[in-house]
C-alpha positions in Angstrom: -4.1 -15.7 17.2 -7.0 -14.1 15.1 -8.9 -15.5 13.1 -10.3 -14.0 9.2 -11.5 -12.3 7.5 -10.7 -9.4 10.7 -13.8 -6.9 11.3 -14.5 -3.7 12.7 -15.4 -5.8 16.0 -11.7 -7.5 16.9 -9.5 -4.6 16.6 -8.8 -4.8 20.4 -8.7 -8.7 19.9 -5.4 -9.9 21.5 -2.1 -9.0 21.2 -1.1 -7.8 17.7 1.5 -9.5 15.2 5.4 -9.2 16.2 6.3 -7.5 13.3 4.5 -4.4 13.7 2.6 -4.1 17.4 4.0 -0.9 17.8 1.9 0.2 14.7 -0.8 -1.8 16.0 -0.4 -0.8 18.9 -0.5 3.4 18.0 -4.1 2.8 15.4 -5.8 1.3 18.5 -5.1 3.8 20.1 -6.8 6.5 17.8 -10.1 4.4 18.2 -9.5 5.0 22.4 -9.5 8.5 21.9 -12.2 9.1 18.9 -14.4 6.6 21.4 -13.2 9.2 24.9 -14.1 12.3 22.9 -17.4 10.7 22.1 -18.5 9.8 25.4 -16.8 13.3 27.4 -17.6 15.7 24.5 -19.5 14.0 21.9 -18.1 14.5 19.2 -18.3 12.7 16.5 -15.3 11.3 14.9 -13.9 7.5 14.0 -11.5 5.8 12.5 -11.0 4.0 9.2 -8.4 1.3 8.3 -7.3 0.7 5.0 -5.9 -2.2 4.1 -2.7 -2.0 1.3 -3.3 0.9 0.2 -1.4 2.5 -3.9 -1.0 4.6 -6.5 0.3 7.8 -8.3 1.8 10.1 -5.9 3.1 6.3 -3.6 6.6 6.6 -1.9 8.4 4.8 -4.5 11.4 4.6 -2.3 12.8 0.4 -2.2 13.8 0.3 0.9 11.1 1.1 3.0 8.2 1.8 0.6 5.1 -0.3 0.7 5.3 -3.6 -1.3 3.5 -2.4 -4.8 5.9 1.0 -5.1 8.5 -0.3 -4.3 8.1 -3.4 -6.4 7.1 -0.9 -9.3 10.6 0.8 -9.3 12.2 -2.4 -9.1 10.6 -3.6 -12.2 11.4 -0.1 -13.6 15.3 -0.5 -12.9 15.5 -3.8 -13.6 13.9 -2.8 -17.0 16.2 -0.1 -17.5 19.0 -2.0 -16.6 18.4 -4.8 -18.5 19.0 -7.3 -15.1 17.0 -9.8 -12.8 14.0 -8.2 -10.7 14.6 -9.6 -7.8 11.2 -10.0 -5.3 12.1 -10.4 -1.6 9.9 -13.8 -0.4 8.3 -16.7 -2.0 5.5 -14.4 -3.3 3.1 -16.4 -1.3 1.6 -13.7 1.3 -1.6 -12.2 0.2 -3.1 -9.3 0.9 -5.9 -7.3 -0.5 -4.9 -3.8 -2.1 -7.1 -0.9 -2.6 -6.1 2.1 -4.8 -5.4 5.8 -3.6 -8.1 7.1 -5.9 -10.9 4.7 -4.8 -9.9 5.2 -1.2 -9.7 9.1 -1.0 -13.5 8.8 -2.9 -14.2 6.9 0.1 -12.2 9.3 2.2 -14.8 11.7 1.4 -17.7 9.3 2.0 -17.2 8.8 5.4 -16.5 12.8 6.4 -19.7 13.9 4.8 -22.0 10.9 5.5 -21.0 8.4 8.5 -22.2 8.7 12.0 -20.8 6.1 14.2 -17.8 6.9 16.0 -16.9 3.0 15.7 -14.6 2.5 13.2 -15.1 1.4 9.8 -12.8 -1.1 7.5 -12.3 0.8 3.9 -10.7 -2.3 2.2 -12.1 -4.1 -1.3 -13.9 -7.7 -0.6 -11.9 -10.9 0.6 -12.8 -12.1 -2.7 -10.0 -9.6 -4.2 -7.6 -10.5 -2.2 -4.1 -11.9 -4.8 -1.2 -13.4 -4.0 2.6 -11.0 -4.2 2.7 -13.4 -6.4 0.3 -12.2 -8.8 0.8 -8.4 -8.1 4.8 -8.7 -9.5 2.9 -10.8 -12.7 0.5 -8.1 -13.3 3.4 -5.3 -12.6 5.3 -6.8 -14.8 3.0 -6.9 -17.7 1.8 -3.7 -17.6 5.6 -2.3 -17.3 6.6 -4.8 -20.2 9.6 -6.3 -18.3 10.3 -9.4 -20.3 13.4 -10.1 -17.7 13.9 -12.9 -15.2 12.1 -13.4 -11.8 14.7 -14.0 -9.1 12.1 -14.7 -5.7 14.4 -14.8 -3.2 13.1 -17.2 -0.7 16.3 -16.8 1.6 14.0 -12.7 2.6 10.8 -13.8 5.1 7.6 -13.1 3.6 6.2 -11.8 6.8 2.6 -12.3 7.6 0.9 -14.8 5.3 -2.4 -12.7 5.1 -3.9 -10.3 7.2 -8.2 -10.5 5.6 -10.5 -7.9 6.3 -13.8 -8.0 6.1 -15.9 -4.8 4.2 -19.0 -6.7 5.0 -19.8 -2.8 7.1 -18.9 -0.9 4.4 -21.2 -2.7 1.9 -24.0 -2.2 3.4 -23.8 1.1 3.6 -22.1 1.6 0.0 -23.7 -1.8 -1.6 -22.9 0.0 -5.4 -19.4 1.5 -5.0 -17.0 0.3 -7.8 -13.4 -0.3 -7.2 -10.8 -0.4 -9.5 -9.7 -3.3 -10.8 -6.7 -4.1 -9.8 -5.1 -4.9 -12.7 -6.2 -1.2 -14.0 -5.0 0.4 -11.2 -1.5 -1.2 -11.3 -1.6 0.4 -15.2 -2.6 3.8 -14.0 0.1 3.5 -11.4 3.1 2.0 -13.5 2.4 4.6 -16.4 2.3 7.5 -13.7 5.5 6.4 -12.2 7.1 6.1 -15.4 6.2 9.1 -16.9 7.1 11.0 -13.6 10.0 9.3 -12.6 12.5 12.4 -12.5 10.1 14.0 -10.1 8.2 10.9 -8.2 9.1 10.2 -4.9 12.0 7.3 -4.4 
C-alpha cells in the first residue's frame, strides 16, 4: 500500500494496483532506462508523469476511451436519443484531471528548460482533485443534458484515488495557470459536438 499524495520519489515504491500493474510497471521502466542512459552515456532524458488527461481530439470511444471523453460521448448520445445517461460505479472516486492544452504547454517547458533525469509530475494540485460525480455534473451542464442520470453501482469504481503532489512542478513554475476544469470541459464538449462526425470514437 502507498500513501497519498504520491510524489516523484515514490515511483518505485511497492507493487502497483492490480487493476493496471502491467501498464504501471512499463512506465516505471522508462525511468530506469532514462537513468541508465544518463549514467552510461550522459544523455539528458527524463520522463513526465501526467495525471488524467482530457481535451479536444481525444479518443471519445465509450468502450476504451478514458473517463472524460467516454463520458462526453455518452452524454452526447443520451441527449440525442432522449435516453437516461448511464454512468458506471458510484461516482465517488476522485481524480486530478489535466487539460491537454495545459499539458502541451508543460511538455514544451520540459523539453526546453527541465534539466533533470528525475521524473516530474505534471498535474493540477491536490486542491483541484474532483470526484467522478462532479465531472458528470459539469459535463451534463456543459452539454445542456436535462435527462436522468443512472449510476450503475454494480460496476466497479476502480481505485478510489491516485492523488499526486505537484510541488516539484510548482517549485519550477510557481505562476503556471491551469485552465479551470469547468472551462476546459466546456471547451472539450463544444469541440466534440461540433466535430462529432470526424472525432475519434
